[in-house]
C-alpha positions in Angstrom: 0.0 0.0 0.0 1.5 3.3 -1.0 1.6 6.5 1.1 -1.4 8.2 -0.5 -3.6 5.1 0.0 -2.4 4.8 3.7 -3.4 8.5 4.3 -6.7 8.0 2.6 -7.4 5.0 4.8 -6.5 6.9 8.0 -8.7 9.9 7.0 -11.6 7.5 6.1 -11.2 5.7 9.4 -11.4 8.9 11.4 -14.3 10.3 9.4 -16.2 7.0 9.8 -15.8 7.3 13.6 -17.3 10.7 13.8 -20.1 12.5 12.2 -19.1 15.6 10.3 -22.5 17.2 11.0 -24.4 17.8 14.2 -21.4 17.5 16.4 -21.6 21.0 17.8 -18.5 21.9 15.9 -20.1 24.4 13.6 -20.3 28.2 14.2 -23.8 29.4 13.9 -24.6 32.9 15.2 -27.3 35.3 14.8 -31.0 35.1 15.8 -31.9 32.6 13.1 -28.7 30.5 13.2 -27.3 32.0 10.0 -23.6 31.8 9.6 -21.6 35.0 10.2 -18.1 36.0 11.3 -16.4 38.8 13.0 -16.0 42.1 11.2 -12.2 41.5 10.7 -12.4 37.7 9.9 -10.0 36.9 7.1 -7.9 40.0 7.7 -4.1 39.4 7.6 -2.5 38.8 11.1 -0.4 41.9 10.5 -3.6 44.0 10.8 -3.8 43.3 14.5 -0.2 44.2 15.1 -0.6 47.6 13.5 -4.0 48.2 15.0 -2.5 47.7 18.5 0.1 50.3 17.8 3.1 48.0 17.2 5.5 48.1 14.3 6.4 45.2 12.2 10.1 44.2 12.4 12.2 44.4 9.3 13.9 41.0 9.7 16.6 41.6 7.1 17.6 44.9 8.6 17.6 43.5 12.1 19.7 40.5 11.2 22.2 42.8 9.4 22.5 45.0 12.5 23.2 41.9 14.7 26.9 41.9 13.8 28.9 39.0 15.3 25.7 37.2 16.3 24.6 34.1 14.4 21.0 34.5 13.4 18.9 31.4 13.1 15.6 31.7 11.4 12.9 29.3 12.9 10.7 27.3 10.5 13.0 27.6 7.6 14.7 24.7 5.9 17.9 24.0 7.8 19.2 21.3 5.5 21.5 22.4 2.7 20.1 22.2 -0.8 20.6 18.8 -2.4 22.0 18.6 -5.9 19.6 15.9 -7.3 21.1 16.0 -10.8 24.6 15.1 -9.5 23.2 12.4 -7.3 21.2 10.9 -10.1 24.1 10.9 -12.6 26.2 9.0 -10.0 23.6 6.2 -9.9 24.1 3.1 -12.0 20.6 2.6 -13.2 18.2 3.2 -16.1 16.5 6.6 -16.8 13.1 5.4 -15.7 14.4 4.5 -12.2 16.3 7.8 -12.0 13.0 9.7 -12.8 11.2 7.7 -10.1 13.9 8.5 -7.6 13.9 12.2 -8.5 10.1 12.3 -8.1 10.3 10.6 -4.7 13.0 12.9 -3.4 11.1 15.9 -4.8 8.0 14.8 -2.9 9.8 15.7 0.4 10.1 19.3 -0.9 6.3 19.3 -1.6 5.6 18.0 1.9 7.7 20.7 3.5 5.9 23.4 1.4 2.5 22.0 2.5 3.6 22.0 6.1 4.6 25.7 5.9 1.2 26.4 4.4 -0.4 24.5 7.2 1.4 26.4 9.9 0.1 29.7 8.4 -3.4 28.3 8.2 -3.3 27.1 11.8 -2.1 30.6 12.9 -5.0 32.2 11.1 -7.5 29.7 12.4 -6.3 30.4 16.0 -6.9 34.1 15.5 -10.4 33.5 14.1 -11.1 31.3 17.0 -10.0 33.9 19.5 -12.1 36.5 17.9 -15.1 34.2 17.8 -14.9 33.4 21.5 -14.5 37.1 22.3 -17.7 37.9 20.4 -19.6 34.9 21.5 -18.1 32.9 24.4 -19.8 29.5 24.1 -18.8 25.9 23.8 -18.7 25.6 20.0 -15.7 24.8 17.9 -14.8 26.5 14.6 -12.2 23.9 13.6 -11.8 20.2 14.3 -8.6 20.4 16.2 -9.0 17.0 17.8 -9.4 15.3 14.4 -6.5 17.4 13.0 -4.2 16.4 15.9 -5.1 12.8 15.5 -4.4 12.9 11.7 -1.1 14.6 12.3 -0.1 11.9 14.8 -0.8 9.3 12.2 1.2 11.2 9.6 4.1 11.5 12.1 4.0 7.7 12.6 4.4 7.2 8.8 7.8 8.9 9.0 9.2 7.3 12.1 11.9 4.7 11.6 
């Protein structure tokens, strides 16, 4: 079973275990239960920083000013770039196998890009959730964090040795 089939199986298992509707995880506000959101829902996170009177940091300028201090950016790829072409040319195999290997190695770059996108989506979802609870503090979830956490646990297991 390949990786995509395994992930589909895990997602299907979790969806079968819980109903996607009627679980109290939807956000219904207003007198008739119509969906709505806060006035600034969907606004970039930088909006809040500026609105509170703070200034955004110019990271490049700050790093340049930190003479003699090694600056390590969090959440950026810390592995050196991999020269796939040199690697493939060193292998003693046919072109079809080399293409397969290149695709599989490239899949890791795709996964890393998706994880970066996911981190940003999680940050935005957290802000929307905070705003929602401020406007209407009740026991309703905007996002299925329990399911997401469980799915991520399963994905982590796929990559453990």
